[in-house]
N, C-alpha and C positions, 0 to 999 in steps of 0.2 A: 119626358123630362125625367123621371124618375132613373131610366137607364143612365141617363148621361150625368147625373150626380152620384149615380151609385159608381159609376166605371170612374168620376175624377176622385170619389175618397180611396177606391180600391187600388189605385195608382198610385194617389198620393202618399200613401201608407206604405204602397209596398217599394216605392223610391228612396224613401226614408230609411226604411230598413236596409235595403240596397246599400246605400251610403254606409250605415254603420257596419255592415258585413262585408264591406270591401275594404273598409279603414282596419278590421278585424283581419282579413284575410294577408294585406299588406303587412300587418304587425306579425303576423303568424310565419310569413316568409321570410322575412328578417329574422325571427329568432331562430326560426329550424337553419338558415342559411351560416349563422355562425356555430353551429354543432357540426358542421359537413366540412372536410378538407376541399382545397380548390379555389375557383373564383367565384362560383356561387351561381353561375348561369343558367346552370342545368333545373336549379331549384327555382327560378324566376321563371323560366320556361313554362314549369309545372304549376306554377302559382297562377301564371296567366290563361294556363289552359283550363284550370279548374274555376277560374272567374268567366271562362267564356270569350276571354279578350286576346286572345292568342292572334287572330288572323289579323285582327284590325292594327294590333301592336306591328305585326311583319310588314302589313303594308305600309305604314305610314313610318317606320323605321327601318335603317339598313342594318344596326347590328342590334344583339340583344347584351342588355348589360343590368345591373342592379338601378342605378340612378333612374336608366330610361322606363325600366320597368314601371318601377315606382311612380313615375311622374306622370305616365300612360295611366296607370290605375286611378292616380290621386286628382289630377288637375288638368288632362288633355283635352281640350275643345272637340277635337275630331273624335273623342271617344264618347258616346252615349252613355256609357255604363261606368266614368270615371265618378268620383266622389262628388266633385264640382258639379257635374254634369247632372248627377242624378238628385243633387239636393235642389238643383234651379229647376229640373223637372217637378219636384215635389211640391216647391212653390208656386209654380205655374198650375198645377193641377187643384192647391188649395186655393188662388184665384177664383178657379172656375165652379169652386162648391162653396165659395166664401158664406154667402147663408147656413149653410149646413153646418160650420164651424163656430164654435163659441170664439169670443174676442180673445179668452187667456190662448187659445189652440192657435189662433191664427197670427198673435204677437210671438208666440213661440218660434212659430214658423219663419217668421219673419226674421228675428233674430239667428235662427240658425244659419238662412239663406246669408244675410248680409254677414256673419261671423266667416264662413266659409268662403265669402267672395274675398274677402279681406286676407283672409289668411292664404289661399291658393292663389293669389293674383300671380304671384312668381314662383319659381320651384324652391320645395322646400328642403331645409339641408339637412343632411343624416342628423346632426346634433339635434334640430329642430323637431325632428319626425316625429318623436313618441309624444311631446306635447301638443303637435296639431292632430295628431290620430285620437288622442283624448280629449281634445276639444270638438273635433267632429262628432264623438258618441255620447260627448255631453251633450252637445247643441240639439241632438236627435231625441235624447233621453226627456229632455225637458219640453218636446212635442210630445212625447210617449203621455210622460206625466201630467202635462195640461189635458190630455184626452181623456184619460183615467180619472182626472179628478172633477171634471166640468162637462164633458158630455153626454147628454140624454141619451140611455140605452134603447135607442131604438133601432130602426132598421139601417140609419146611416152608421151609426155605430159599428153595426153587425159586418157591415162592407167593409169599413176602416180596419177591424181585427181580421178579416179574410186575408187583407193584404198583408197584412202585418205574418201573420204566421204563416203562409204560403210562401214568402220569400225568406222567412227564417228557417225553416226547416229544410228549405232549399240549400241554404248556404249551410247550416249544420253537416249535412251531408257531405256537401262538397268538402269541408274543411277536412272531415274525417278521411276522405277519399285523398286528397292531396297528400295526408301523412302515411297511410298504410299502403296504398298502390304505388303512388308516384316516387315519394321521397326517399324512402328507407332502402337504403343502399342495396340491400341482400339478404338471404335468411340469415347470413351471418352475424347480422346486425341485430336479431331478435336477441332481448333479453339483456343487450348491452347498455353500458351508461349512454350511449347516443340515442340509441333506442329510448331508453326511461325519460330523459332531456325532452325528446321530441312531443313525447307524450304529454308530457307536463306541460309543454308548450301550447299543445290543443287544447288542454284544460282552460288555461291563462288565455286563449285566442275566444273562448265562449264565453269568458266570467263563470268557471265552472269548476276552481280550482280551490275556492273554500268550502264549497257544499260538497264537494268529491272529499276532500277532506275529512269533514264530519260525517260522510257516511263510510268511508273506506279506511278512514286514517292515512298514514303516510305512506304506505305500500304502493308502489306505482304498478298496476299491472295493467296491462291493454287490454285484457277482457273485461277488467272492472271498469276503465274507463269507457271502453265501448258499450257496456250494457248501460252505464251513467247516461251516456250521451245519447244512444239511441233506444233504450226502452223504458229508462226512469221518468215516469209519468209526474214527477215532483220537480225535476229540474225543467225552469223555465225555455231552455233552447234546446230540448232533446227532440228528437222524431218523434216520439210517443205522445209529450206532452201538447207541442204543435199541432198533432194530427187528433188529439182529442178537439183541442179550441176550433179548429177548422170545422170539424163535425157539429159540436156545439152551436157555434154562430149559424152554419148553415141549416142546422134545425131550429135555431130561433126565427130565421127567415120564413122555414117553410109552414111553422105555425103561424107567423104573422098573415102570410098573405095564402094560407090556405091551401099549400099543393106541398108535395113531394118530389122535388129536382133531382134529377139526376145526379147532378153533382153531388147531391146529400148522401146518394147510395154510393158513390164512389169515395167518398169520405168515410161511410161507415167501412168498406172493404179494406182501405187504407190502416183504419185503426184496428180491426181486426189481425190483418198481417202482421203488424209492429206487437200487439200484447198476447199474441197466441204462438209466439216462439220465442224459446231462452237464446241465450247469447251464444251457448254451445253449438244451436242449429244455425246460427247465421254465420260463425263461423266454419260449420261444415257446408253449407252453400258456397261460403266464397265472400268475405265482407265486400270486398270490390263490386262484384257482381251485384251482390245484395241493395247496394248503396246505389248502383245505375239503374236497379230496376225502382227503387223510391222516386231517385229523381224524376225516372221516366211519369211515374204515377202522379208526381205533385204537377209535372207539367200539363200533363193531360185533365188534372182536376182544374187547373186555373182556366185552363181554353174553355169548360165545360161550366165553371162559372158565368165565364163573359156569355156564353151562349144562353145559359139557363135565365139569366136577369137581364137579358138584352140590352147588354151595356152599349152597342152600336145602333140603336136606332131610335 
């Protein structure tokens, strides 16, 4: 029974984070497309690839276009990773673990679900898109706030946090990758006004623009942004911050259960990898290659957590 409850909480919060992050990817794609010449189809193909939704999109759509891509990511019933689908999946998991949630968390989850169903029942116009994406993030933030403010810090809380930070780290990595590897037109654009605008968009997409300016001022330097989003332990959506939280919550579970699971060893290794190299070493290795390896490590860690804590028994 514990494994099923842990599984439900893990995936409830993972789906919530995925809904928020998909809304951020949509906003990132829209903003970056505005900085590029052409019809923008290339950008949306890249965003779909980054989100892992490209094959499903092409299986259900004959032509690629901005409106079709946004609709697929936002509300298509055939897309299990669409915002509407993932918020619905989060609520379904919340129903399965209702007794592990406080009343405030349950109510916030229901409000987020009902709000998304109402707003995403029909195609969202370009004019309304920023407002709808903002309301999606507001709904998921309310669930997170209720969780932080009312839930007991026990093993169930730890599983909720594992789902959150595993999904968040994966998203930050993918947003970085879609900018640096896929969307940058070529080496001639590095350091240009287009390049700087796109990096600024990346900061906005992970709610990091204000924090970055506090730390680095107004100068938009790609290495500083990569440093901030990959290695800065104070930035709540950085890879390093998420990895430390994953390690910490696995450590709490290990202490609670009197064991040291393999997933904790893997999280330890990920933290060491992120915190023992400076950003110059990352760029020397290759940012795209580095991000790919981190995404792979996060996927392996997620599967090991399910094994270690017997989610399906």
